[in-house]
N, C-alpha and C positions, 0 to 999 in steps of 0.2 A: 576639249571634249565635244563630242558630236551634239549631245543634247544641251540646248541652251534655253530650256523652259524658264519662264519667269518665276513660277512657283511650283510646288509639288502638285497642287491641284491641276495646274495647266498640263503637267506631264501626264497625269492619270487620265484627264479628259482626252488628250490626244491619243493615248494608247487605246482608250475605249472606242474612239472614232475609227481608228485604223485596224484594230484587232479585237473586236468586241467579244469573240468567242474564246479568246486565249485565257487560260486560268491565271488569275492574279493572286488569290488567297486560298489557302487550305487551313481550316481551323483544326484544333487539336482533336476534335471529335470526327474528323474526316469530311465535314461539310466544306464546300468550296464555293467560290465566286469567280466568275470571269470578269474581265475588265469592263465589259458592258454592264454586267450585273452590279459590279462595284460602283460604277458611276451612277447607276440608278438608285442604289442604296444611299449614296452620299446625298443625292438630291432629296430623297425621302426624309432623311434625318434632318437635313437643313430646313426643309419646309416645316417639319415638326417643331423645330426650335423657333423658327420665325413666327409660326402661328401661336406658340406659347408666349411670345413677347420678348424674345431675346433681342437685345440691342447691341449696337456696334461696340466691340471690345468687352462685352460681358464675359465673365469667367464661367466655364462649365466643367464640373468634375466628371471625369471619365473613369469608369471601372475598367481598368486595362487588363481584361482577360484574354485568353487565347482563342476565343470564338471568332469565326470569320467575319462577324459584323463589326468588331472593334475598329478595324482600319476605316470603315465607312463612317462610323461615329466620330472618330478623331478628325477626319478630313471634312466632315459636315460642319463641325464647329468652325473650322477655318472658312469654309464657303459662306457661312452665315455671318462672318465678320467677327466671330467670338474668339476667345482665348482658351485653348485646351489645357486642362489641368489633370494629367493622368495620375491615377492612384492605384496602388497594388490591391488586388481583390482580397489579399490576406492581411492588409494593413489594419492594425487595431483601431477600433472605433474612436478611441480617445485621440489618436493622431489625426484621423479624418476630421474630427470636429475642430482640432487645433488648426489644420490647414484651412478649413472653411472659415474659421474666425479671422484668419489672417488675410485671405484674398476675397472673401465675400462673394462666393460663386452664386449664380442665379439658379442653375439647374444641375441635376445629376443624370448622367446617361449610363445605362448599364443593360444587363440582360432583359430587364423588365420594361425597357424603354426609357421614357423621360419622367423624372420626378422633380418636383420643386424641392429645394434644399430644406425648407422648413418642414416638409413632409417626408424627408428621407427615411426610409425604413418602414413606412406605413402604407406601402402599396398604392400611393396616390399617383394617378396618371392624368396627363393632359388629354382630354377627350378629342378624338378626331384629328384629321390632318387635311389640309387643303389639297385638292387634286391639282391645282394650278401651281406651277413652279414659281417660287418667290425669287425675284432677281438676286443674284449673289452680291455680296458686299464688294465695293470697289477696293480691292487689295493692292497695296504697293509693297515694295521691298521693306519699308520701315514699319509696316503694320505688325503689331505683336501677334504671334502665332501660338506660342506655348509658354506655360508657366510650370517649370519642373521643380519640385521640392526635393532637396537633397540635404541630409544631415551629415553626410561625409564621415570623417573620422572623429569629429569633435562632439557629435550629438546635437549640435545646434542646427535646427532646420533653417534652410535658406531657400528663398524662392527665386529661381533663376529665370529671367525673362529672355525669350528668344524671338526674334523677328523672322518673317519669311525670308529675308535676306540671309540671316544667320543659318537657317535650315538649308537653303540652296547652296551656300558656300560650303557648309559641312559635307553635304552630299557629293558635290563635285570634287572636293578634296579627297574624300574617302574612296570614291569610285575611280578616281585618277590613279590612286596607288594600288588598290586591289584588282582593278580591271573587271569589275562586275559588268555584265552585259545582259541583253534582252533574253538570251537563251538560257540563262542561269536559273536554277531552282535551288533555293537556299533553305536549310533547316535553321529555324530560329527558336531556340529553347531558352531564350533570355527573358527576363521580366520586361514587359512592354511599357511599364511605368517609369523606366529609367533610361538614361541617355543612350546607353549601348544598344539595348534591344530595340528601342524606338528608332534609333539611327539606322540599324540594319534594315528594318522594315521600310523606312523612307528610301534607302539606297536601292533596294530591289525594285520598288514601285517606280522610282524615277526612270530606271532603265527599261521597264516593261517586263521584268522577270516575274518569277513565281515565288511567293513567300509561304513556306510550310511551317506553321506555328506548332511547336511541340511543347508538352508540359514537363520541361526539365530533363536532366540527364541521369536521373536516378534509375531509370529502366533502360539499360543499353539495348535490349531487344527491340524496344519501341523506336529508338533512334535508328538502328540499323534497318529495321523494317521500313521506316520512312525513306531512308536513303535509297533503298532498293525500289520501293513502290513508286516513288515520284521521280526517280532518276536524279537525285540531288547532286549538285555540283559545287555547293558552297555550304559552309557551316560557320555560325557565330557562337562563341562560348567564352566563359571566364575560366581562369586557370583551375579553380576548384572543380569546375565541371569536367575538365579534362582529367584531373586527378581521379575523380570518381569513376569516369568512364574507363580509364585504364585499369583502375583497381578491380572493377567488376568484370571487365571483358579482355583485359590484357592487350594483346596486339591485334585484335580482331579488326580494328579500323583500317589496318594495312591492306585488307582485302579490297578496299575501295580506292586504292592509291591511284589507279588509272582513271577513276571517275570524278573524284573531287578536285576541282580546279583551284579553289582557294579556301582558306580558313582565316577568320579574324578572331583574335583573342585580345582581351583587354580588361580594364577596370581594377586590376590588382596585380601585384608582382607574381612572376612565375619562376619556379626553380629552374636554374640553368640546365640541369640534367633532364628535366621534363621537356624543355625546349629541344634539346638534342634528340630525345626519344621520339617526340612527335615528328620532327623533321626527318628522322630516319625511317619512320613508318610511312611517310608520305613524301618520297624523294622527288616527285615531279609536281607537287602541289605548291602553290604560292601560300606559304604559311606565314601570316603576318600578325604582329602584336602592336597594339597602339598604346600610347600614353596620352592622357587627356583628362579633362574634367567636364562636367555638365556645362560649365561656363565657357569652355574652350575645347570643343570636341575634336579629338584625334589630332593633337598638335604635333605629335612625334610618332613615327612608324619605324618598325624593324621587320625585315623579312629574314626568316631563320636561315635559309640557304645562302642568300647573298651575304649575310652578316655572320656566318657561322664561326668566324674567328673572333667575334666580339659580342657574344650573346649575353654578357653581363651588362652591356649598355642598354639604354632605353631605345636607341636608334638615332635617326636624324630627323630634322624638321620635315614635316609632311609637305606635299607639293605646294599647297596654297597657304601655308602658315609660315610665320617667322618666329624664331625662338632666340632668346638672348639670355645670358647669365648676368645678373646685375647685383651690385652691392646694396647696402642699406640706404644709400642715397639715390638709387636708380641709375647709377652709372655702370656701363659694361665692365666686366672684369676680364683679365687676360685668360687665354686658354689654360686649362689645368687648374685654375683657381676656383674654389667653391663660392657659390653665390645663389641667389634665388632664381629659379627657372621662371621666365616671363614669356608670354605668348602674345602675338599680334596677328590679326587676320580677320576676314569677313565672318568667320564662324564664332568669333568671340562676342559674348554678351556685352551690352553697354551698361547694364545696371541690375541690381537686385530689386525685387518687389518690396516696396515700402520700407527700405532700409538705406537711406542716403549716406549714413555714416559708414556702413560696411562697403557700400559702393565706392566711396572716396578712398577708403583704406586699401581697396583691392586693385587700384590702378596707378601707374605712373604714366600719365598722358594716355596714349592708346595702348600701352602695354599692360596686359592683365598679369597680376602677381599670383602665381599658383600656390605659394606657401611652401613649395618643395625646394629643397636645397640640392644642388648638383653641380656638375662642371662639364665643360665641352673640351674635347681634345682637338689636336691640329687637323684631324680628318673630318671634323664636324660631327663626331659621335657624342651624344649627350648621356651622361651617367647620373643616376639618382643616388643621393646620399641619404636623404630622409626628409620627413616633414620638419619645417623650421621649428615648430613648437615641440617636436618630439626628439630632437637631437640631444644626446646624453653628454653632459660635460663632466668628464672624469679628470679632475686635477688640471683643468685647462685644455685638455685634449678632447676634441669633438669625436663622438662615437655614433655611428649609424646603426639604428636598430635593424635595418634591413639586412645588413651584412651578417650580423650575428644570427638572425633568424634563419638565414639560408644555411649557415654552417651547422646550426643545431639540427635542422631537418635532415642532415646527412647521416645522423646517427639512426640506425635502423629502428630502434625502439621508440623513437619520437615521431608521432604522426603529424603533429602541428606544433607551432611555437610562436610566441610573441615576446617582445622584450621591451622593458621600460627602464627609466632611471629612477632610483630611489635615493633618499638622503643618506649620506655617509660622512661621519665626523672627520675623516682623514682627507678624502679626495673631493668632498663636496657632493658628488653623486657617484653612485656605483650602479652596475648593471644587474637587473633582476630578470629572470626568465620565467614565463608561464608555459607549461608544457602539457600537451595532450598525448597520452601514451596508452598502451594496453595494460594488461595485468602486470607486466614486467616494467617497473618504474626504475630507471637507472639512478644510482646514487649521484649526489652532487660531485663527489670527487672523480667519479667515472666520467661524467660529462665534462668536467674541467680538463681532465687529462686528454680526452678526445679532441677538444677544441684547440688544444695547443698546436695541433697540426695545421690549423687554418687561421688562427687569430693571435694578435699580440696579447700579452698578459693582461693589460688594463681593459681589454674588451671582453674578457671572460666573465660570465656571471658569478657573483658572489653568493647569490641566493636563487632558489627555484621554488615554484609552487606547481602542483599538479592539478589541473582543472579538467572538467569534462569536455569543454569546448572553448574555443577562442572567440570572443565577441567580435562580430564583423557586420559591415553593412550588407545590404542585399546584393551588392555587386562584388563582395569579397574583400573589402578593405578593412584592416584591423582597426577596431575602436579602442585605442589604448586608454582613453579616459575612463572606460569601464574597468579595465584591468587595475588601474590605480586604486579602485575601491574594493578590490578583490581580497577576501580573507583566505588565508592559506587552506587549501584542500576543500574550500566551500563553494567554489564556482564564482562566477561574476554576477553582478546585479543587473537585472534586466531593466 
């Protein structure tokens, strides 16, 4: 790859030197910053942090909104030698306090500027800011850059530590596959407190492109307006966002088929027929979907046109990552045999914050254990079977919830579905489905008869519950631990 910057800060500084007037960031409210202005803002917030007393590797909570100042605040923490801890603006106060108690941050940065953590919410501000630039911290590749909290599908919060080396390796890996370049303008409607959205922002700034931050996909007119107004050539979105966009606007995105160069999708499974539909509407666009975790960003990639004959797969190992399927002892298994998907590469975290036990359990040497079960075929394609802890054992036969959920969603009356294993006196475990429908709730026998076209008999649910929604993480992953506490027809516990 042409760009060999040491850090993301290095890349932004060089873009500011070479093209100071070029637009770097557009906030959701239309305000923008050029690369020259962005670099000036980074220095301003860095000085503010240093004047306030921030020390090397102190943690800073960042309110990760879609305003154009957020990227400057995020990078300013890095420039000051601190560790960025992005949090969603809509995050419940209780969870913010839990994160604070866990990582002991020194300051909070948000719309109102800088607050001390102990004064958070009381409009306390550090007065003044030095006019003289404070020297940046001496950053190297192993300096910690980000602490990203993720509860994943289990509900247990984990603090994932990422170094500047991890960030650069992830950027180079993603851009190598997608082909993002300096002339690109990307619509980012993803949460910037999570790995996917923050990763898209980093990738665009690395190349010197323009990131247009949009407040979600719930208003298609706004999305399409931004595509037209800013000449967008790229989009990042989760499968649920595409489903919403298509439901509300149908095939309208096809009007921009000659304009949009690439789309990146990820963070949750996507229905095969939705993949086919999007690829059909954008025949000349590089439509890509990733598999990865906060701990191992974008380990596997699939391009819908290139892999149109194998869209049920996750894809192949991404350019700078290695993927292996291993058994319970850490040994590689033969092609076609199920095992745990493990990842190795420069983008992989080395440890969790304050949890040496979890860190030890999560690695076999340099290989990160994803907790997902899958297999690899002779062509190098990797297929997901399900989470290790969520595989259903029906009389000794392993059943994937993902396979059943995709089959259930083929029934027109079913808007969304999730599957868990429940206790059964005969087979040990049986399949239960939680369904989101409209007013027309299909009876169990109708569902079972429909599924016979797609599934073996032991995979067909013996029980169903109708719920108002499926509990999911912010990135769209199903939280089955909440469904297991669900009472019939009463919804899930928050």
